[in-house]
N, C-alpha and C positions, 0 to 999 in steps of 0.2 A: 786309458789305453795305452801310451806311451810309456808311462812309467812304470805299467808292468813286466812290458816287453821289454825296459832295461831291467829291471831287477832279477827275472828270470835268468839273463844272457852274464848278466855280474854271479848269480849263483851258481851257473856251469862251469863259467871263467876258473870261479874258488874251487870249485869243486875239479876240475880237471889237473887246476896248478896241487892239490892237496892227493893228487892219485898216489906220488909216488912214496911221499908219508905215509896214506892208508896203508898201498902196499908190502911197504915194509913191516909195518906194525904186524899187520894180521901173516906176515911168510914167519914171522917169528917166533910168532903162536898157537899157527892152526899146523894139521897135520895133512898135507894134501891126500885129498881124500876121502876123509872124515865128513858124514854130515854137517858137523858144523862149518867146516867149510865152505861146505856145498852151501848153504844156508847163508853164510856171509857172504858168497859170490853171487848169491842170487838178489841179496839185498844192497849191496854195492853198488851203485850204477849210475849213469843217465843212459835215459829213456826217451823213445818219441813212437805214438801208436795213434791210428785213423780208428776209427769206430761209428758206432752211430748210436743215439740219444730217440727213446722214447716217451715223449711226454703228455701226462692227463692232468690236465688244469681244471680247479670248477671251482666256481662262486656261487652254488647251489642254482638250482634250477631257477632259471630255464640256460643260466648261461654257464660253456664249459669249452674245451680246445686242446686238442688231443692232435699227434704228430710225430713221426719220425723225422728227425735233423742230423744230418753229417757232421764230424769235424775232428779233432785230434788233441792229441795231451800229451804235453812236456813235461820233463820234470827230470829228477832228481833221488836219489836218498844213500845214508852211510848207515853199514853196521860194524863197530868197530869193535874191541875189547876195550875194558875201561881197568885203570887202578885195583878192580879189587875183582877178586875172583870169582867167576861164574858170573859176570856182570858184562852186558857190551851196552854201549852206548846208540841211541837210535837216533837218526835224523831224515825227514824227509820234504821236499817239497814240489809240488803240483799245478800245473797250470794245463784249465781245457777249456775248449772254444765249441760252441756248435752254434751254426747258424741254417736256416730251413724256413722252410711252408708248414706252418699248423692250421688244421681247420677250426674255425668258429661257429661256435652256434650259439647263438643268443636271442639279443630286442637291440631295436634301435635306441639309443638313452633316454631319446623327448618323447618320440610317439610309443613305447613301447610295443612296437609289432617283430614276430619274428624274424632274425638276421643270421645267415648263413654267409662268412667273409674266409677270408685269410689272411692269419699275421705273419707277417712274414720277421719270423722272432730271431735273434740275437742273444747267446748266452754264454754268461764266460765265470767261472770258478776257480778260485786262487784257494790252495790249501797247505798249512804246513804242519807237522808233525815234530814232537821232542818226546823221546820219551827212553826204557831200559829194557834191554834184551836178556831175557832169563834164561839160558841153557839149561833142559828139562833132560830126562829119560837118559844120562849120560852124552847130550848136546845132539839126542835124535830128533828132537823137538826144539823147538826158540818160541816162548812166549814175550811177547812185548806189548807191556800195557803204555799209553801217551797220550800225552798235550796234544790236543790237534784245534787252531784257530784259522780264520781263513774268512775269505768275502766272495759274495756271490751278485750278480747282475741277469737281469731279464730287459733287452731293450723287447717293449711289445708292438711290431706298429701292423694294427688291423685296417686294411682295406677296405673300404666299404661301396659296393656300387652305388653311385651315382650323388653318393655326399661327402663332404667331407670322413677322412676314418680320424681312427687315435694314434696315440705316438706316447704309451707311457714307457717310463725306464724305473723299473724297480731295482732296489739295491738292499743290500743287510751286511753287517759283521757276522761271524760264529765264532763261536768260542765252547770246548767240552773236553772230552776224555773219550778212549776207545781202546782197545784190547785187537793185536794182531797174532796168529799161530801160523808160524812154519814148518811142514811138514815134508822134511826128502823123502817121494815115493817110488824115484828109480837112483841110478847114479848119475842121472843128468838133469832130472826133473823134480821140482821143488812146487808142491802146492800150499797154497794160501789162504787163508781166510780171517776176515776182520769184522767188525762191529763197533759202530762209534753212536754215540750221542753228541749232540751240540744245541745250544742254545740259542737261538737268532735276538739278534739283537740290534739299535739302529736302523731297522728296517723303513723304507720312505719308499713313497711313488710319487715321480715328478709326470703330467699329463704336459707334455710339450705344447699339443694341442688347444689347452684354454689355457696355461699358463699358471697353473697352480700346483699344489703339492701336499701330499699329504704322508705325513709319520703317523707309522703305526705301532701299536704295542710289539712288546717280546712273545718270543715262541718258541715252538721247538724244531729241531732234526734229528733225525735217524737214518742212520746210511749202514748196508752191510754188505759186503763183497767176498769175491773168489778167486782165485787168481791161478796159474799154471807161470812157471820161468825155465823154460827149457835152454841148457847149455848147446851151442850147436857147434862151434869150433870156436876155442880160445877165448876172448875174452867177448865171444859173439853173444848174445842169449837172444832167444823167440820169447815172447810173452803174451799171452792172452789174459783177458778178466771179463767179470761182469761185474756188475753191481746193481742193486733196489736203492735210492734214496725217497724218504716222503721228508713233507713239512707244510707246514701253515704257515700263513700269514693273518696276524691277526685283527685286521682292519683297521680304521679309526671312525670318529664323531664327527656328526655333523659337522660346521662353524659358520659364520658370517665369512670368516676369510676364504672358505672356498664355496661360497653362493649358495650355501646348505646342501653341496655335494657330499661324497662321502667314501671312505673305500672298504667295501664288504671284508668279510673276512671270506680267505681262500685255502684250498689242499692241494696239494701238488704233488706226484707223484711220479718218480724218472727214472726208467730202465737203460743201462747203459752197458756196453757191448763193447770193448776193444780189442786191438789184435797190431804187436808193434813188436820194435826191433832193441835190446837196450845194449851198451856198451860196459859192462864188468870190471872192476879195476882194484 
């Protein structure tokens, strides 16, 4: 976690240091008040937001978890003209944290008896994007195809009444591609929508309570999101977003090293809503 925080801080400082240069480039090539200038202002920023995440997790009957967890997101993005006509350069980085209680409905590991408990869950998600902005319709719309990669984790800590609970840590890398559309709605509001498909690799779950771990196979993750950016005054913007993410974990096979235990396949759907501010430069 320290490495993630240091990396985000370094990214933010580098963006702030480069802000005057970006502003000079944009000022030289953008016409104030143009739709493309509105898009560039919405996309070139440092941002922070708060919100909630609803998680619905299932390993198949009878094991499932669901509930709301509060959290925050910090990030930054840049959209600047390139050396080629009508092609912009785009990059973005974000870190999302969410923690709280999920309701667990399942069974005891040994006896198989029904169990209702609480998961003190902690989620981390880091994502980076790199792509090209393509102004279309005379700059009234920006299409941004991009490559995306990242890391996600879930600390699953299920408290079991009367007996020792479970303490598991899920983690995985992600890589894929997506596309984003930016469309000015008014003179100050820019709407956006994006869709991305990623492969999940290096998935692993460690059971701290049992002292064993399971490597899992590759799988897929999909995400769609919608957003609004409103230029309040000067460089200060108000941002709102909503997204839906779905992914599967491929599970593992029993082995002697895991005492015959294994991680079952699972599916997770998460819905997030965030409201925040950004500083456009």
